[in-house]
N, C-alpha and C positions, 0 to 999 in steps of 0.2 A: 584573487581569493586564495589565501595560503592554507587556511585550515579546512579540513574536509567536512562535508555534510555527514551526518550520522543517520543511518536507517536502521530501525530496530524491527526485527521480524524474521519470518521463516525463510530459510534456504533449504530446499528439499529436492528430491528426485521426482520428476514427473514421468510416470509410465503411461504412455498414450496407446490406447488400443485402436488399431486401424480397422477399416471396414472388413478386411480379409482375415481378421483374427490375429494378426501379428502385432507385436508390441515394439515401441520405440522408447528408450530411456533418455531423458533430457534433464539438464538442470532447470529448476523451477522454483515456485513459491512467489507469492505476490511481492514480498519485500525484496527478494532477489531481483525480480523483474524491475521493480522501482529503482533499486540501487544501480543496476546496469543502465537503465534508461537515463538516469541523471548523469552517469558517466558518458553515455553517448552524446548528451547535450553539453559535454565539456567540463563537468564539475568533478572535483575530487570527492570521493565517497568512501566511508567506512561502514560496513554492515555488521551490526551486533546480532548474532544469531546463535542457534543451538544445532550443531551438527555433531555426529559421532567422530571417533578417531578411526573410522573404518574406511574402506575403499571409496564409498560414496562421498564421505566427508572430504577426502582428499580431492576427488573429482570436482566438488563444488568450490573448494578453495582455489584450485588451479583455474577453473572457469572464471571466477571473479577476478583473480589476479591478472589474467590475460586481457580483461576488459577494464582494467584500471580501478578496480574496487578492492579495498583491503578488508579481509574478514577478521573480525574479532569474535572468537568463539567463547560462549559461556562454558564454564567448567562442567564436565559431566562425562559419564561413561556409556550413555545409551546409544542406540543405533541412530543413524541419520534417517530422518523421516522420508517416507515414500507416499506419494499420492498417485493412485491409479485412476485414469479418467477415460471416458468415452465422449465423443462429440456427436451431438444430435443437432443438425442444422447449424453447426458452428458453436453451439452452446455446450460447455463441459458439465458432466456429472462426475462426482468424485467418490472414491473410497480411500481410506487412509490406513497406514500401518499403525500398530499399537504405540510405537514410539512417538507418534504425533500427538497422541492423547496425554503422554507423560512429559512433554517438553517442558524444560525448566530453565528459566532465565535468572541470572544473577549479574550484578553490575559491580565489577571490581574497580580498582583505582584507574586503570587505563581507560575503561569505558566511561567513567565519570569525568575524567580529564578531557576526553574527546568531546563529550556532550557539553561541557562548560565552554569550550572554545568554538564549537561548531556554529556556522552561520544559520543552520537549520537542523532540527532533529525531527525525524519523521517516523512515526509508529505505524506499521502496516502489517497486520496480522499478529496477534498476540493472544495468549490464553486469558482473556479478560473475564472469564467466569470463575477464575480461581483467586480468591481474595488475597492470599499471601503473595501471589505473583503481581497483582494490581498494586499492592502496597509497595513492593520493590520498584515497580515502574514509576509510580507516583513520586517516590522519594528521589529517584534518579532524574526524572524529567524536571523536577523542581530546581535542579542545579543548572539546567540549560538556560543560556542567556540569549540565544538566537531565536529564530522563528520556530515555534512549536506546532507540529502538525500531527493529526491522528486520522487514520482510516481504519475503522473497526474490522472491515472485510470478513465478517463471520461466515464460516462454512458450516452448514447445518450438521454435517456428520461430526464436526469437532466441537460443537456447542453443547456442553453437558447440561447446562441450565440456562434457559433464555433470560430469566429474571436476573440471575447473577451476572450474565454477560452484559446485559443492558446497564446494570448498576456499575459494573467495572468500566464500561465504555464512558458513561456519563461522568464518572469521577475523573478519568484521564482527560476527557474533553473539556472539563472546567479549567485545565491548565493550558489548553491549546489556543493559538491565534486562529488557525485554520482547521476546520473539521470537514472531512469528506465523507459523504454517505451516498450510496446508490439506492435506486428503487428497491432492489432485492434486500439490501440491509434494512431499510425501513420496514418492509413487509415482514421480515423475519423477527426483528427486534421489537417492533412497536405495533404493527397492524393497524395503524391509523394514518391519517392524511400526511403527505410529505410536508405541507405547509406548517402543520402543527408541530412536527418533529423539528423542522428547521428553526421555527420560532423558539422552541424549548431550548435548543442547543445555543442559540444566540443569547437567550436570557441567562443561561448558566455561565456565561463569560466568554464564549468564543467571539472573536472579532468578525469572522466570516465563515460561511458554510458553502462548500462546493458540493452541489447535488448533481450527480450524473444520472441521466434519465434514459439510458439505452438509445433506442431509435429516435427519441424525442430530443436528443442533444444533451446540453448541460446548463446548469443555472448556478450563478454565484450570488449569494445574498450576504450583505454586510450589515453590521449592527447599526449603522447610521442610515438604514433604509435604502441603500443602494441595492438594486436588484437587476441582474443582467441575465438574459436568456439568449442562448446561442443554439441554433439548430445543428443537427449532425451534418458533417461535411459530406458533400456530394462528390464521391471519389469513384473513378472507373473500376470495374472489376467486382467479382462476387466477394461476399464476406466469407473468409475461410475459417477464422478462429477468433472469437471475442475475448479469449483468455486474458490478454494483456492490455485491452483497450482502456480500462479504468486506471491501471497503473501508469500507462503512457500519459493519460490526461493529467493525473496528479503530478507526474514528473515535470511536465511542461509548465504547469501552474506554479509549482514550488520554485523551479528555476527562474521563472519570470518575476515572481514576487521578490526574489532576492535582488533583482535589478530595479524594479519600479516601486516596490514597497506595497504592503497590504493596504495602505491608505491612499493608493494611487487614484487619480481621477477615473471616473466611470469609463471614459473612452479608452484609456490604457488597459483597463481590466477586460473590456469587451474584445479588444484586439488580442489580448493574451488568451482568452477563452476560445476565441475563434481559431487561433493557432493550435490550441490543445485539441480541438475537435478534428482538425486536419491530420494531426499526428495520430490520434486515436483511430481514425478511419484507415490510415495507411497501415497501422499495426494490425488491425482486424482483417486485413487482406493478405496476411502472410501467416503461415503456421507458427505456433509457439507464441510465447508471451513477450518476446524481445521487442522493445520500442523500435519502430521504423519511421524514418523521416519521409515525408511526401516527396 
């Protein structure tokens, strides 16, 4: 595979508050975790993101470069986004810097060219409640010829209007072959049964929906009525941090689909989803969001 995958979404600084009141600053963001996870799996990756030209932006660029990910930064003069989080039983709660609410994406010639040639383009965290930003993403994603994937990954503190976010998500999902949603995404954006939401996304044009279900494992549903359920992997050790488990799951599934194809037999997809659960379990047993292999 010569051309890199493209990941679109946030690269930020995670400020983690420890139990003793001290703080740790780490590179983070769901899209960054996904991009690095794909690189860990051996794939070349470009991340299109919005960082400042400040010290934190330089730190993120170096972090990505050291892990084999090339950063393509959208033009802008704002500060790099910062998310401050606490962990309660391994689950994160967030507050965000004002620059996270103002993040602004644009897609220049280099970004469009990368998307045209990429074997996959994955959107993971994006301001989907801002119509002008959705318009830009829709036009850019329409140029992609490879596997199109979207994970809405909404953070309640960053969703200005749930109705607008849902509308933006559904518009982009109509272009995607694979749509990922978690139980939390469904509760926040829809508040109805997961089966109803999955069916709606398939009816809108998605080929398959990856539904991550926390402790219940994961489900892959395809438009031809293939339905695969895989339980969470039984891995030794306590859950330390669930921050990157969903991104790890998506990374493994995307990497696998590039090999077997989204129209692969059910047995191949079940094996792929089982592997994704094993990687997610290993990731959740280490601090931070970096993909960990079992």
